[in-house]
N, CA, C and O atoms as a printed pandas DataFrame, in Angstrom:
     atom_number atom_name residue_name chain_id  residue_number  x_coord  y_coord  z_coord
0              1         N          MET        A               1  -12.477   -7.042    4.948
1              2        CA          MET        A               1  -12.868   -6.023    4.010
2              3         C          MET        A               1  -14.325   -6.201    3.531
3              4         O          MET        A               1  -14.977   -5.245    3.112
4              5         N          ILE        A               2  -14.802   -7.424    3.606
5              6        CA          ILE        A               2  -16.178   -7.726    3.227
6              7         C          ILE        A               2  -17.144   -6.925    4.025
7              8         O          ILE        A               2  -18.122   -6.398    3.493
8              9         N          ALA        A               3  -16.863   -6.820    5.390
9             10        CA          ALA        A               3  -17.767   -6.022    6.277
10            11         C          ALA        A               3  -17.756   -4.521    5.889
11            12         O          ALA        A               3  -18.801   -3.872    5.949
12            13         N          ILE        A               4  -16.681   -4.007    5.524
13            14        CA          ILE        A               4  -16.620   -2.601    5.136
14            15         C          ILE        A               4  -17.490   -2.384    3.854
15            16         O          ILE        A               4  -18.310   -1.468    3.797
16            17         N          GLU        A               5  -17.285   -3.235    2.861
17            18        CA          GLU        A               5  -18.048   -3.080    1.615
18            19         C          GLU        A               5  -19.499   -3.303    1.806
19            20         O          GLU        A               5  -20.304   -2.729    1.072
20            21         N          ALA        A               6  -19.903   -4.153    2.806
21            22        CA          ALA        A               6  -21.310   -4.461    2.986
22            23         C          ALA        A               6  -22.000   -3.556    4.000
23            24         O          ALA        A               6  -23.198   -3.674    4.255
24            25         N          ALA        A               7  -21.226   -2.667    4.560
25            26        CA          ALA        A               7  -21.860   -1.763    5.614
26            27         C          ALA        A               7  -22.943   -0.902    4.978
27            28         O          ALA        A               7  -22.761   -0.371    3.882
28            29         N          PRO        A               8  -24.104   -0.762    5.691
29            30        CA          PRO        A               8  -25.194   -0.019    5.117
30            31         C          PRO        A               8  -25.014    1.504    5.212
31            32         O          PRO        A               8  -25.751    2.249    4.568
32            33         N          GLY        A               9  -24.068    1.960    5.986
33            34        CA          GLY        A               9  -23.847    3.406    6.156
34            35         C          GLY        A               9  -22.423    3.732    6.188
35            36         O          GLY        A               9  -21.590    2.907    5.813
36            37         N          PRO        A              10  -22.093    4.910    6.623
37            38        CA          PRO        A              10  -20.721    5.366    6.718
38            39         C          PRO        A              10  -19.921    4.578    7.769
39            40         O          PRO        A              10  -20.437    4.197    8.819
40            41         N          VAL        A              11  -18.663    4.355    7.446
41            42        CA          VAL        A              11  -17.819    3.563    8.404
42            43         C          VAL        A              11  -16.525    4.445    8.561
43            44         O          VAL        A              11  -15.909    4.885    7.590
44            45         N          VAL        A              12  -16.182    4.657    9.822
45            46        CA          VAL        A              12  -14.959    5.377   10.112
46            47         C          VAL        A              12  -13.918    4.444   10.747
47            48         O          VAL        A              12  -14.210    3.810   11.761
48            49         N          LEU        A              13  -12.760    4.351   10.197
49            50        CA          LEU        A              13  -11.711    3.467   10.736
50            51         C          LEU        A              13  -10.607    4.353   11.151
51            52         O          LEU        A              13  -10.252    5.275   10.417
52            53         N          VAL        A              14  -10.023    4.115   12.335
53            54        CA          VAL        A              14   -8.883    4.812   12.867
54            55         C          VAL        A              14   -7.792    3.787   13.103
55            56         O          VAL        A              14   -8.012    2.762   13.748
56            57         N          GLY        A              15   -6.603    4.077   12.569
57            58        CA          GLY        A              15   -5.479    3.157   12.756
58            59         C          GLY        A              15   -4.196    3.881   12.787
59            60         O          GLY        A              15   -4.083    5.048   12.411
60            61         N          ASN        A              16   -3.197    3.136   13.261
61            62        CA          ASN        A              16   -1.859    3.706   13.342
62            63         C          ASN        A              16   -1.091    3.518   12.100
63            64         O          ASN        A              16   -1.233    2.479   11.454
64            65         N          GLU        A              17   -0.251    4.489   11.704
65            66        CA          GLU        A              17    0.713    4.335   10.609
66            67         C          GLU        A              17    2.066    4.272   11.288
67            68         O          GLU        A              17    2.616    5.301   11.679
68            69         N          ILE        A              18    2.610    3.062   11.433
69            70        CA          ILE        A              18    3.836    2.893   12.152
70            71         C          ILE        A              18    5.017    2.681   11.256
71            72         O          ILE        A              18    6.146    2.620   11.743
72            73         N          GLY        A              19    4.808    2.563    9.952
73            74        CA          GLY        A              19    5.891    2.282    9.010
74            75         C          GLY        A              19    6.615    3.532    8.497
75            76         O          GLY        A              19    7.475    3.396    7.627
76            77         N          MET        A              20    6.323    4.715    8.975
77            78        CA          MET        A              20    6.900    5.920    8.450
78            79         C          MET        A              20    8.134    6.324    9.282
79            80         O          MET        A              20    8.820    7.276    8.912
80            81         N          GLY        A              21    8.412    5.682   10.308
81            82        CA          GLY        A              21    9.553    6.054   11.159
82            83         C          GLY        A              21   10.623    4.948   11.182
83            84         O          GLY        A              21   10.630    4.044   10.346
84            85         N          VAL        A              22   11.491    5.053   12.133
85            86        CA          VAL        A              22   12.514    4.029   12.340
86            87         C          VAL        A              22   11.884    2.723   12.813
87            88         O          VAL        A              22   11.121    2.700   13.779
88            89         N          ILE        A              23   12.207    1.665   12.134
89            90        CA          ILE        A              23   11.627    0.308   12.509
90            91         C          ILE        A              23   12.750   -0.406   13.320
91            92         O          ILE        A              23   13.848   -0.612   12.802
92            93         N          PRO        A              24   12.468   -0.777   14.580
93            94        CA          PRO        A              24   13.478   -1.500   15.385
94            95         C          PRO        A              24   13.807   -2.824   14.725
95            96         O          PRO        A              24   12.999   -3.451   14.038
96            97         N          ILE        A              25   15.025   -3.199   14.976
97            98        CA          ILE        A              25   15.525   -4.502   14.404
98            99         C          ILE        A              25   14.830   -5.619   15.142
99           100         O          ILE        A              25   14.655   -5.575   16.359
100          101         N          GLY        A              26   14.434   -6.629   14.373
101          102        CA          GLY        A              26   13.807   -7.804   15.000
102          103         C          GLY        A              26   12.763   -8.320   14.044
103          104         O          GLY        A              26   11.996   -7.550   13.467
104          105         N          ALA        A              27   12.734   -9.640   13.877
105          106        CA          ALA        A              27   11.854  -10.273   12.898
106          107         C          ALA        A              27   10.400  -10.090   13.299
107          108         O          ALA        A              27    9.552   -9.826   12.447
108          109         N          GLN        A              28   10.104  -10.227   14.578
109          110        CA          GLN        A              28    8.653  -10.051   14.992
110          111         C          GLN        A              28    8.139   -8.671   14.788
111          112         O          GLN        A              28    7.011   -8.468   14.338
112          113         N          VAL        A              29    8.996   -7.681   15.132
113          114        CA          VAL        A              29    8.541   -6.268   14.957
114          115         C          VAL        A              29    8.375   -5.919   13.485
115          116         O          VAL        A              29    7.431   -5.227   13.104
116          117         N          ARG        A              30    9.288   -6.398   12.671
117          118        CA          ARG        A              30    9.242   -6.193   11.199
118          119         C          ARG        A              30    7.952   -6.891   10.651
119          120         O          ARG        A              30    7.253   -6.315    9.817
120          121         N          ALA        A              31    7.665   -8.052   11.093
121          122        CA          ALA        A              31    6.462   -8.779   10.609
122          123         C          ALA        A              31    5.193   -7.998   10.996
123          124         O          ALA        A              31    4.272   -7.866   10.190
124          125         N          PHE        A              32    5.153   -7.483   12.239
125          126        CA          PHE        A              32    4.016   -6.675   12.654
126          127         C          PHE        A              32    3.841   -5.417   11.816
127          128         O          PHE        A              32    2.743   -5.093   11.364
128          129         N          VAL        A              33    4.940   -4.727   11.623
129          130        CA          VAL        A              33    4.902   -3.497   10.762
130          131         C          VAL        A              33    4.419   -3.815    9.363
131          132         O          VAL        A              33    3.612   -3.064    8.815
132          133         N          ASP        A              34    4.864   -4.854    8.791
133          134        CA          ASP        A              34    4.506   -5.267    7.431
134          135         C          ASP        A              34    3.044   -5.684    7.407
135          136         O          ASP        A              34    2.325   -5.311    6.479
136          137         N          ALA        A              35    2.586   -6.428    8.372
137          138        CA          ALA        A              35    1.181   -6.859    8.439
138          139         C          ALA        A              35    0.258   -5.695    8.564
139          140         O          ALA        A              35   -0.760   -5.640    7.875
140          141         N          LEU        A              36    0.587   -4.729    9.448
141          142        CA          LEU        A              36   -0.254   -3.551    9.631
142          143         C          LEU        A              36   -0.248   -2.696    8.367
143          144         O          LEU        A              36   -1.287   -2.124    8.038
144          145         N          GLY        A              37    0.833   -2.580    7.660
145          146        CA          GLY        A              37    0.890   -1.839    6.448
146          147         C          GLY        A              37   -0.018   -2.527    5.318
147          148         O          GLY        A              37   -0.677   -1.843    4.535
148          149         N          ARG        A              38   -0.007   -3.870    5.290
149          150        CA          ARG        A              38   -0.874   -4.526    4.344
150          151         C          ARG        A              38   -2.344   -4.356    4.707
151          152         O          ARG        A              38   -3.189   -4.178    3.830
152          153         N          LEU        A              39   -2.641   -4.409    5.982
153          154        CA          LEU        A              39   -4.034   -4.160    6.438
154          155         C          LEU        A              39   -4.500   -2.752    6.103
155          156         O          LEU        A              39   -5.629   -2.569    5.649
156          157         N          ASN        A              40   -3.670   -1.782    6.312
157          158        CA          ASN        A              40   -3.998   -0.374    5.953
158          159         C          ASN        A              40   -4.222   -0.275    4.484
159          160         O          ASN        A              40   -5.201    0.342    4.063
160          161         N          GLN        A              41   -3.334   -0.872    3.641
161          162        CA          GLN        A              41   -3.495   -0.797    2.186
162          163         C          GLN        A              41   -4.836   -1.471    1.752
163          164         O          GLN        A              41   -5.588   -0.901    0.961
164          165         N          ASP        A              42   -5.108   -2.645    2.261
165          166        CA          ASP        A              42   -6.347   -3.348    1.947
166          167         C          ASP        A              42   -7.554   -2.523    2.357
167          168         O          ASP        A              42   -8.508   -2.447    1.583
168          169         N          ALA        A              43   -7.569   -1.935    3.466
169          170        CA          ALA        A              43   -8.709   -1.125    3.965
170          171         C          ALA        A              43   -8.878    0.099    3.082
171          172         O          ALA        A              43   -9.994    0.459    2.706
172          173         N          ALA        A              44   -7.734    0.750    2.748
173          174        CA          ALA        A              44   -7.800    1.953    1.891
174          175         C          ALA        A              44   -8.337    1.593    0.477
175          176         O          ALA        A              44   -9.038    2.380   -0.158
176          177         N          ALA        A              45   -7.995    0.436    0.039
177          178        CA          ALA        A              45   -8.460    0.011   -1.356
178          179         C          ALA        A              45   -9.949   -0.094   -1.470
179          180         O          ALA        A              45  -10.507    0.116   -2.547
180          181         N          CYS        A              46  -10.626   -0.426   -0.347
181          182        CA          CYS        A              46  -12.114   -0.619   -0.455
182          183         C          CYS        A              46  -12.862    0.562    0.118
183          184         O          CYS        A              46  -14.086    0.510    0.247
184          185         N          CYS        A              47  -12.165    1.619    0.464
185          186        CA          CYS        A              47  -12.817    2.848    1.017
186          187         C          CYS        A              47  -12.870    3.928   -0.058
187          188         O          CYS        A              47  -11.993    4.024   -0.917
188          189         N          GLU        A              48  -13.914    4.727    0.014
189          190        CA          GLU        A              48  -14.035    5.865   -0.938
190          191         C          GLU        A              48  -13.099    6.988   -0.599
191          192         O          GLU        A              48  -12.591    7.658   -1.498
192          193         N          ARG        A              49  -12.851    7.220    0.691
193          194        CA          ARG        A              49  -12.060    8.337    1.126
194          195         C          ARG        A              49  -11.061    7.880    2.173
195          196         O          ARG        A              49  -11.397    7.114    3.076
196          197         N          VAL        A              50   -9.841    8.352    2.045
197          198        CA          VAL        A              50   -8.783    8.065    3.034
198          199         C          VAL        A              50   -8.074    9.349    3.342
199          200         O          VAL        A              50   -7.607   10.072    2.461
200          201         N          THR        A              51   -8.008    9.618    4.683
201          202        CA          THR        A              51   -7.330   10.854    5.151
202          203         C          THR        A              51   -6.264   10.498    6.205
203          204         O          THR        A              51   -6.522    9.773    7.166
204          205         N          LEU        A              52   -5.089   11.026    5.985
205          206        CA          LEU        A              52   -3.974   10.853    6.933
206          207         C          LEU        A              52   -3.919   12.090    7.775
207          208         O          LEU        A              52   -3.879   13.206    7.257
208          209         N          MET        A              53   -3.916   11.902    9.060
209          210        CA          MET        A              53   -3.821   13.045   10.003
210          211         C          MET        A              53   -2.355   13.148   10.427
211          212         O          MET        A              53   -1.772   12.170   10.893
212          213         N          ALA        A              54   -1.760   14.338   10.264
213          214        CA          ALA        A              54   -0.401   14.587   10.673
214          215         C          ALA        A              54   -0.363   15.945   11.412
215          216         O          ALA        A              54   -0.748   16.960   10.832
216          217         N          ALA        A              55    0.083   15.979   12.648
217          218        CA          ALA        A              55    0.114   17.191   13.464
218          219         C          ALA        A              55   -1.208   17.880   13.477
219          220         O          ALA        A              55   -1.253   19.110   13.474
220          221         N          GLY        A              56   -2.325   17.120   13.493
221          222        CA          GLY        A              56   -3.673   17.652   13.578
222          223         C          GLY        A              56   -4.193   18.175   12.250
223          224         O          GLY        A              56   -5.265   18.778   12.213
224          225         N          LEU        A              57   -3.465   17.963   11.155
225          226        CA          LEU        A              57   -3.862   18.430    9.848
226          227         C          LEU        A              57   -4.318   17.276    8.999
227          228         O          LEU        A              57   -3.626   16.259    8.955
228          229         N          PRO        A              58   -5.415   17.370    8.337
229          230        CA          PRO        A              58   -5.910   16.329    7.436
230          231         C          PRO        A              58   -5.200   16.345    6.119
231          232         O          PRO        A              58   -5.157   17.397    5.482
232          233         N          ILE        A              59   -4.652   15.275    5.676
233          234        CA          ILE        A              59   -4.042   15.159    4.373
234          235         C          ILE        A              59   -4.814   14.121    3.579
235          236         O          ILE        A              59   -4.817   12.945    3.943
236          237         N          THR        A              60   -5.451   14.524    2.527
237          238        CA          THR        A              60   -6.263   13.639    1.740
238          239         C          THR        A              60   -5.428   12.758    0.871
239          240         O          THR        A              60   -4.698   13.248    0.009
240          241         N          LEU        A              61   -5.517   11.432    1.077
241          242        CA          LEU        A              61   -4.797   10.481    0.288
242          243         C          LEU        A              61   -5.692    9.935   -0.852
243          244         O          LEU        A              61   -5.208    9.567   -1.923
244          245         N          LYS        A              62   -6.955    9.899   -0.589
245          246        CA          LYS        A              62   -7.947    9.377   -1.566
246          247         C          LYS        A              62   -9.279   10.040   -1.291
247          248         O          LYS        A              62   -9.763   10.045   -0.159
248          249         N          ASP        A              63   -9.865   10.596   -2.330
249          250        CA          ASP        A              63  -11.111   11.364   -2.146
250          251         C          ASP        A              63  -12.272   10.654   -2.927
251          252         O          ASP        A              63  -12.041    9.989   -3.937
252          253         N          ALA        A              64  -13.464   10.816   -2.439
253          254        CA          ALA        A              64  -14.645   10.232   -3.099
254          255         C          ALA        A              64  -14.776   10.749   -4.508
255          256         O          ALA        A              64  -14.570   11.936   -4.761
256          257         N          PRO        A              65  -15.115    9.870   -5.426
257          258        CA          PRO        A              65  -15.292   10.309   -6.838
258          259         C          PRO        A              65  -16.396   11.315   -7.009
259          260         O          PRO        A              65  -16.653   11.766   -8.125
């Protein structure tokens, strides 16, 4: 997250949101889903704007002040 905060210009991150559906049983899969969720939360916390895309529609989760 240090690199995002130190970036001299705009940064665009694209990631998957895999925790919104059925999570297969298995410790390794659950650990991956949890780790990706924490990464997405940490990235969102240090960004001014966060947009979720669903069915090609932008859903604003966080907007610039």
